N, C-alpha and C positions, 0 to 999 in steps of 0.2 A: 129436981130434974137435973140430969147431967148437962154440963155445958156442951153446946153444939160445936163440933170441930169445923173450922173453916177450911175450904179447899186449899190445896197447896198454891201459894202465890197470892193469896187474898188476905194475908195477915196485915194488920195495921202496925206501923212503927209507933213506938212509945212517944216519939217526939210530936206526933200529931196531936196528942192530948196534953202536951206540956203547956204551961201557962205562957202566953206571949209576953215579950218584953214591952215595957211601957215606952211609948214614943214621946219624945219631947215636943214642945209647942211649935218648933220649927220643922217638924216632920222627921227629924233624925233622932238618933239615940241620945245625942248630947250636943252641946254647943249652943250658940245664940240662935234665935229664930231668924228665918229668912225674911228679909224685907225687900219688896220690889221697888225699883227706882221709879219715882214719879216725875214725869216731864211735863212742862208747860206747853201749851199749843205753840207750834213753830219755834220751839226752843233752839233749833239749829240756826235760826236767822240771827240770833244774838251773838255778839263777840264773846269768846270764852278764853279763859286762861288755863284751860284743862291741859294736862300733859299726857292724858290717856290717848294713845295713838288710835285706838278703836273708835273712841268718841269723836275725834277730829275727822277721821275718814268717813264715819257714818254721817256726820253733819254735812260734809262736802257732797256726799251722794244725795242726801235729802234736799239740799239746795238745788241740785240739778233736777231732781224729780219735780220739785215745786215749780221751777222755771218752765219745765216742759209742760206741766199741767196748765200753766197760765199762758202757754203758747209763745213763750219768749225763747225761741229755739237757739238763737245765737248765745244768749246768756247761759242756757242749759248746757250747750256744747262746751263752753268755757269751764263751767263747774265740773262737768264730767272729766274733761281733759286734765284739769288740775288734780282732781282726785286720783285719776289713774297714775299720774306721775309719782304719787306718794304711796300707792299700794304695793306691798311686797309681792313678789312672784308666787309666794306660797299661798296667798289668799285668792285661790282660783275662783271661788264662787262669786265674790264681790267684784273681781276683775271682769268676769263675764257679764255681770249685771251692768257695770259701768260702760263696757264696750258696746253692749246692746243699746244703752241710752245714747251713746255717741252716734251709732248707726241710724237710729230713729231721728235724731236731730238733723243729721246730714241729709237724710231722705226728705224731711220736711223743708229743708233749705234748698232743695233742688240739686244737691250734690250726690246724685244717685250712685255714680260709679264708686265713690269713696265709701258710701254706705254698703254697697255690695261687696267691696273688698274686705271690710270688717266682718261682714256676715260669713264670707267664705273662710276667713281665719277662724272664726268661732266654730264653724262646722268641722273644719279639720281637727280642731282640738276637742271636739265632743267625745265624751267617754260614757255617756248613759243616754237612755231614751228621753229623759227630761231635757237634756242639753239639745238633742236633735229636734225635739218638738219646738223648743224655744227658737232655734235658728230658723226652722221652716216657717214659723209664724212671722218672724222678722223679715225673711225674704219675701213672703207673701205681701206684707205691708209695703215693702219697697217697690215691688212690681205693680202694686195697686197704684202707687204714686206715678209710676211710669206708664200706666194704662196698658200694660202688656198682658193681654188676656191669656195667651198660651202659657206664659211662665207662671201666672197665677194658678192656672189649672194644674200645672206640673207640681207646684208646691202643695196644693190641696190633695192631689192624688197620693203624694208621699206621706202627708199627714194622716190620710185615711189608712194607708198601709200600717202605720204605727197604731192608729186608734180607729179601727173599723166600726166601732159602735158609738162614735161620737156624732150626735145628730147635727151639731152646728157646722162641722166640716162638710158633711154631706149637703147641707142647705147652701153653704157658700159655693160648693162645687156646682150645684144645680144653677145657681145664679151666674156663675162664671160661664157655664155652657150657654146660658141664655144670651150673655153678652157676645159670645162667639157667634151665636145664631144671627144677631143683628149685623155682624160684620160680613156674614156670608150672603146676605140678601139686601139688595140685588148685586151680585158679583163685583162689589166695591166701586162700581161706576154706573149708577142708575140712569144716567143720561144717555148711555150708549145703547142703541138698538140696531139689531142686524135683521136683514131681510131673510126669509126662510130659504131663498134660493142661493144665498151667499155661502161659499165654502170658506173655511178658515184654516190657516196653517199656524202651528204653534212654534214660538221661539222663546228665548229666555225671558223677555220682558213684554211681549206683545202678541196679539193675534193679527195675522195679515189675511185679509179676505181675498176671494178669487177675483174681485173687481179692482184690486189694488189698494183698497182702503186699509190703513193700518190703525189698530187700536192699541194705545200704549197704557200700561198699568202704573207706571212710575208715579204719576201725580194723583192717583186715586186711592192709594192704600199705603199703610205703614209698612216698615220692613218686616215686622212679624207677620202681618196679614199676607204680604206677598210670598213670604217663605212658606207659610201654611198652604196658600192656594196652589203654588207651583209644585210643591211636593205631593200634594193630594192629586193634582191634575196629572202628574207624571204616572202615578199608580193607575189612575182611571183610564189612561190612554195607551198604556204600554203594549197592549195586545191589538191596537188598532193601527190603521195606516199612519205611519210616522210623519207623513208630509201633509196630507189633507183629510179632513173629515167634516161631516155636515154640522151646521150650527145646532140643529136639534139634538144631535148625538152628543156633542162635546160640551155644550153650555147647559141646555135644559136638563139633560139627564144627569150631568155632574151636579148641578145645583140642587135638583130634587133629591138625589141620593145623599149628598152631603148634609143638606138641611134636615132630612129625615133622620139620619144617623145621630146628628148632634141633638135633635129634638128628643129622640128616644133616650139619650144619655141624660139630658136635662130633666125630663119627666121622671125617669127611673130614680135619679138622685133625690128629687123632691119626695118621691114616695118612700124611699128608704129613710130619709130624714123624718118624715111624719111617723113612720112605724116606730122609730127609735124614741121619738118624743112621747108617743103614746105609752110605750113601755116604762119610760122613766117618770111619767107624771104621777104614778101610783105612790111614789116615795117623796113627792114634792108638796110644798105648801107655800102660802104667802105670795110674795112678788115673784118667786121662782116659778111657781105653778102658773101664775098669771102670764108670765112671759112665754111659757111653754104653750099654753092654750092659744094665745095670740098668734104665735108662730105657726101652729097647726092650721089655724083658720087662714092665715096668709098663704100657706102652702096649698091648701085645698082650693083656694080661689085661682092660684096660678096653674094648678093641674087641670082645672076645668077649661082653661083657655086653650089647651091643646086639642080639645074636641075629640078625644079618643073614645072609642066604643067601650061599653062596660066590660066586654070580654077581654079587651086588651088591658084595661086597668086591673082587672082581677089577675091576669097572668103576670103583669108587671109586679103587683103586690106580692104574689106568691114567690116569684123568682128573687126579688130583692129582700124578702124576709125569711128565706129558707134557713138561715143560720141564726136567727134571733131567738135566744132563750134568756129568761130573766137572770139566770146565774152568770151568763156571759156579759150581760149589761152591767151587772154588779162588779165583775172583775175589771171592766173598763175604768170605772171610777174609783176602785179601791185597789187596783193592781199595784204590784211592786215595781219600782224603777229598776230597769235592767242596766247593770253597770258592765259594759263590755268595751272593747277597743273600737277605734274609728272604722277599721275595715269590716268588723263584724256588724257595726251599726249600719253601714251602707247596705249590707245584705238584707236588712229588714225592710227596706223600701225598694220598690220596683225600679229597674234600670231605665224604663221608658214608659211613655204614655200608652204605647201600644200594648205592652204587657198588662198594664192596669185595666185597660178597656177590654182586652180579651177575657180577663178573669171575671169582670163584673157585667159586661154588656153583650158579649158575643152571642151567647145562647139566646138572650132576650131579643136581640135584633133579628136573628134567624127565625125565631118563632113568630114574632110580630109581623114580619114581612109576608108571611103566608096568608094571614087573614085580616090584616088591617093596613092597607096602603094609604088610606085617607088621613094622613097625619096632619096635613094642612089643606085648607080649601084653596089657598093661593100661595105659591112658593115665595111670592114677593111680600107677603103679609104674615110673617111669623109672629108668635105670641109676643106681646110687648113686655118689656122689662119695667117693673115699677121701682 
């Protein structure tokens, strides 16, 4: 039989059938085999006469890491600081790791401003998405120590802009909204009660009633809470009488609306986290799968506490899962690191909380408000945070 001719472009190169070169025992064509260096446990704790700069610096960083793990934060800070003095400017990766360690120690020691200053420098020097993710996680940890809920929410929103398919960021965001919900109810000063007939005038730091009674906010809320309240209240009342409005209009309506909106954001974030966990569990096993399933059950219990109708939950699930496809989830955990400049990195995260919430929650809030206004049975008893 005649040899069959292959179509043009389908011929095989002769090299494909050539005998492969024999590989040496070390993996290369020649030379001595590679031997991995074996280290004893806590080798870096022992004094060494090594002249290898890399080994000396690595030992210094590991000493800091060990002290931090053992919660000896002063000692860890000293080790990190000593290591940083020896690190050359060219070793960017290790310098960033050590500086992050310094910031975490300072935060644990209550020196939050110094920690935030280091975090800001790291952010300004970020050149890829991994850098920015690390900095945002660091800032979140610092604000957690400061108990600043609004700043924690801001960090999580920016992390979600970078990683919209990460279930743990969505779960943390939901929990942060729940904390904010606790701050909103009741109006930072539960002991203050107004009569229905009283009228209130709004000033920078208090309400003044028509009977002359003045209610001051300064002693009842933190700076971040006051800032959040007054900015929200200004928006709520800008189209009303600037001098006087009724208690039921300005307090009860504002509280109901604010709590309902925050509650929707919290519940929606929980639902998206659960959807993402459900998608990822198919590729998980062992303790990772166990953590996933446990978190799903925890989220389910918290969602039930909102008391939403089934129709609302179905709508929320549909809206928060509209972009969820298995291939997108895979990209989230296997995606390439984007190496770009600081200005371009900033464009990857939203400029404000308003932009984030418009993107994720605006349509949801509008739809839910039409057919499910019973978000809470009592505005003074929002879902408890576990």
